[in-house]
matplotlib code that plots the C-alpha trace (Angstrom):
import matplotlib.pyplot as plt

x = [218.5, 218.8, 221.2, 219.1, 215.8, 217.3, 217.9, 214.7, 212.8, 214.2, 212.2, 212.9, 213.0, 216.1, 218.3, 217.4, 218.7, 215.7, 212.4, 211.2, 213.0, 216.8, 216.3, 216.0, 218.9, 220.9, 219.5, 220.7, 224.1, 224.2, 223.3, 224.8, 227.8, 230.8, 228.4, 231.4, 228.7, 228.1, 232.5, 232.5, 228.7, 231.3, 234.7, 232.8, 230.9, 234.7, 236.6, 232.9, 231.0, 232.6, 233.0, 231.6, 234.7, 234.6, 234.0, 231.0, 229.5, 230.7, 228.9, 225.9, 226.1, 226.6, 223.3, 220.7, 218.5, 219.8, 218.1, 220.1, 216.9, 218.6, 220.6, 223.4, 225.7, 223.1, 223.0, 226.6, 226.8, 224.0, 226.1, 228.7, 227.2, 225.5, 228.1, 231.2, 234.2, 235.5]
y = [194.6, 194.3, 190.7, 190.3, 190.7, 188.2, 185.5, 186.1, 185.6, 182.6, 179.8, 176.5, 174.9, 177.0, 176.7, 172.5, 172.8, 171.1, 173.1, 176.0, 178.4, 176.7, 175.7, 178.8, 180.5, 177.4, 178.2, 182.1, 181.2, 179.3, 181.3, 184.7, 183.6, 185.3, 188.1, 191.5, 191.7, 187.4, 187.8, 190.4, 188.8, 185.1, 187.3, 189.3, 186.4, 184.4, 187.1, 188.5, 185.7, 182.3, 181.6, 181.8, 183.8, 186.4, 189.8, 189.8, 186.7, 188.4, 191.9, 190.1, 187.3, 191.6, 192.6, 194.2, 192.0, 188.7, 185.9, 182.5, 181.3, 182.5, 179.4, 181.3, 178.5, 176.8, 180.5, 180.8, 177.6, 178.5, 181.6, 179.7, 177.1, 180.6, 182.9, 180.3, 181.2, 179.5]
z = [158.2, 162.2, 163.0, 166.3, 164.7, 162.1, 164.3, 166.4, 162.8, 161.8, 161.6, 163.3, 159.1, 158.4, 161.6, 161.4, 157.7, 156.0, 155.2, 151.4, 153.1, 153.5, 150.0, 148.3, 150.7, 149.6, 145.6, 145.7, 147.1, 144.2, 141.7, 143.6, 145.0, 143.1, 143.4, 145.5, 147.6, 148.7, 148.9, 151.1, 153.0, 153.1, 154.9, 157.9, 158.0, 158.7, 160.6, 162.9, 163.2, 162.4, 165.9, 169.5, 170.2, 167.1, 168.1, 166.1, 168.1, 171.8, 170.7, 169.6, 173.7, 174.8, 173.1, 175.5, 173.7, 173.7, 174.9, 175.4, 173.0, 170.1, 169.2, 168.8, 168.3, 165.2, 163.9, 163.5, 161.9, 159.3, 158.5, 157.8, 156.1, 153.5, 153.4, 153.1, 151.2, 148.0]

ax = plt.figure().add_subplot(projection="3d")
ax.plot(x, y, z, "-o")
ax.set_aspect("equal")
plt.show()
């Protein structure tokens, strides 16, 4: 899955934290929160995407596909909410 594609196609409702998509994402997080894949995703988000100075976010902004309107600050916040550890 291409991360930039997902950022570009994430609906405004998801980023703002309202709507069906966000509620579904939260429910899926609740159901699968102990799954090893979710735990690993949480670790990766914490290590590479938890803040704009992390390597993953730097590389994202360096991509030739990056555009300022992608709202990476909001996306970082959403990632942390969905894949929080603990």
